[in-house]
C-alpha positions in Angstrom: 4.7 8.9 -28.7 4.5 6.6 -25.9 4.2 3.7 -28.2 7.9 4.3 -29.6 10.0 1.0 -29.6 12.7 2.5 -27.7 10.3 3.6 -24.8 10.0 0.4 -22.7 14.0 -0.1 -22.9 14.8 2.9 -21.1 15.7 3.3 -17.6 13.1 4.5 -15.1 10.2 3.2 -17.1 8.0 4.1 -14.3 8.8 7.6 -13.8 7.9 8.1 -17.5 4.3 7.7 -16.7 4.1 10.5 -14.3 1.1 11.7 -16.0 -1.1 8.7 -14.5 -0.2 10.3 -11.4 -1.4 13.7 -12.4 -4.7 12.1 -13.5 -5.9 12.0 -9.9 -5.7 8.1 -9.6 -2.5 7.8 -7.9 -3.8 8.1 -4.5 -6.1 5.0 -5.1 -4.2 2.9 -7.8 -1.0 1.3 -7.3 0.5 2.9 -10.4 4.1 1.4 -9.9 2.6 -2.2 -10.0 0.6 -1.5 -13.0 3.4 0.2 -14.7 5.8 -2.5 -13.9 3.5 -5.2 -15.1 3.0 -3.2 -18.4 6.8 -3.0 -18.8 7.3 -6.6 -18.2 4.5 -7.6 -20.5 5.9 -5.1 -23.2 9.4 -7.0 -22.9 7.6 -10.3 -23.3 5.2 -9.1 -26.0 2.3 -10.0 -24.1 -0.7 -8.2 -25.2 -2.8 -6.3 -22.7 -5.6 -3.8 -22.2 -6.2 -2.2 -18.9 -9.0 0.2 -18.5 -9.0 2.6 -15.3 -12.2 3.8 -14.0 -12.4 7.4 -13.0 -15.9 8.9 -12.4 -18.1 7.3 -15.0 -19.5 3.8 -14.4 -18.3 1.0 -16.6 -21.0 -1.5 -15.5 -22.2 -1.7 -19.2 -19.1 -3.1 -20.2 -18.3 -4.9 -16.8 -21.1 -7.2 -17.2 -19.6 -8.7 -20.5 -16.7 -10.1 -18.7 -16.0 -12.3 -15.6 -16.5 -10.5 -12.1 -13.5 -10.3 -9.9 -12.5 -8.6 -6.9 -8.8 -8.8 -6.4 -6.2 -6.0 -5.3 -4.1 -4.8 -8.2 -0.6 -5.9 -7.9 2.2 -6.8 -10.6 1.9 -10.6 -10.4 -1.8 -10.5 -10.6 -1.9 -8.3 -13.8 0.9 -10.4 -15.4 -0.8 -13.8 -14.6 -4.3 -12.3 -15.9 -2.7 -11.8 -19.3 -0.4 -14.7 -19.3 -0.8 -16.2 -22.8 -2.2 -19.7 -21.6 -4.5 -17.8 -18.9 -8.2 -18.3 -19.6 -8.7 -14.7 -18.5 -6.1 -13.2 -21.1 -8.5 -12.2 -23.8 -10.4 -9.0 -23.6 -9.6 -6.1 -21.2 -9.6 -5.7 -17.5 -11.5 -3.2 -15.5 -9.6 -1.6 -12.4 -11.5 0.5 -10.0 -9.9 1.8 -6.8 -7.1 -0.4 -7.1 -9.2 -3.6 -7.6 -9.5 -5.6 -10.6 -13.3 -5.8 -10.9 -13.7 -7.8 -14.1 -11.6 -9.6 -16.7 -12.3 -10.9 -20.3 -14.4 -7.6 -20.9 -15.6 -7.0 -24.3 -15.1 -3.2 -25.1 -16.9 -1.0 -27.6 -14.6 -0.6 -30.7 -14.0 2.5 -32.5 -14.3 1.9 -36.2 -12.6 5.3 -37.4 -10.8 4.8 -40.4 -8.4 7.4 -39.7 -6.5 5.3 -36.9 -3.0 4.4 -38.3 -2.9 0.9 -39.4 0.1 0.1 -36.8 -2.8 -0.1 -34.1 -4.8 -3.0 -34.0 -8.0 -4.1 -32.2 -6.7 -3.5 -28.7 -6.1 0.0 -29.7 -9.4 0.5 -31.3 -11.1 -0.9 -28.1 -9.1 1.3 -26.1 -10.3 4.4 -28.0 -13.9 3.2 -28.0 -14.1 3.0 -24.3 -12.5 6.3 -23.6 -14.8 7.7 -26.3 -17.8 6.8 -24.3 -16.5 7.4 -20.7 -13.8 9.4 -18.9 -11.9 6.1 -18.3 -8.1 5.8 -19.0 -6.6 2.9 -20.9 -3.2 1.3 -20.9 -2.4 -0.9 -24.1 0.3 -3.4 -24.6 0.7 -4.3 -28.2 1.5 -8.1 -28.7 3.0 -7.5 -32.1 5.5 -4.6 -31.1 5.5 -4.6 -27.4 4.8 -0.8 -27.3 2.8 0.5 -24.3 0.2 3.1 -25.4 -1.9 5.6 -23.0 -5.2 6.5 -24.2 -7.4 9.2 -22.9 -10.6 11.0 -24.2 -10.4 9.0 -27.3 -7.1 10.1 -28.2 -3.7 8.7 -27.9 -1.6 10.7 -25.4 1.4 12.0 -27.7 4.6 13.5 -26.6 7.0 15.6 -28.4 10.2 14.4 -26.4 10.7 12.0 -23.7 11.5 14.8 -21.3 7.7 15.6 -21.3 7.1 12.5 -19.7 9.3 12.9 -16.6 
């Protein structure tokens, strides 16, 4: 699974997320900047949740946060989730390579079948991907693992080679 503890330590971290490019969002989104920011936040154990809009509107959750209109790049993403930043709580919404909102409150999935190692960020990622076709990347503050959520499911892999 993407959340394995050795995953972020491997070389070519960005290449392991080839599936983001296959989702059809690579032409609009600076995938490399997003993944490099996730890698750095993973190594520093900085919690984050990034929701990437696809075709469904996210206005119903976007309004719960603070409006933004800033182009996605690695330093911006890292500064938003920096521990002492006033914007670090909640999720961010990314639409067409633009951070549209920060501090967004997401619907939480209350399934009891979710393993205990997953926290509130993971439940929120499941909740938003359950209600929309959005994709979510979650960086765990406790473990530093990066998880990918699509269609209310964690995307799992049998071997690391499947990611390349």
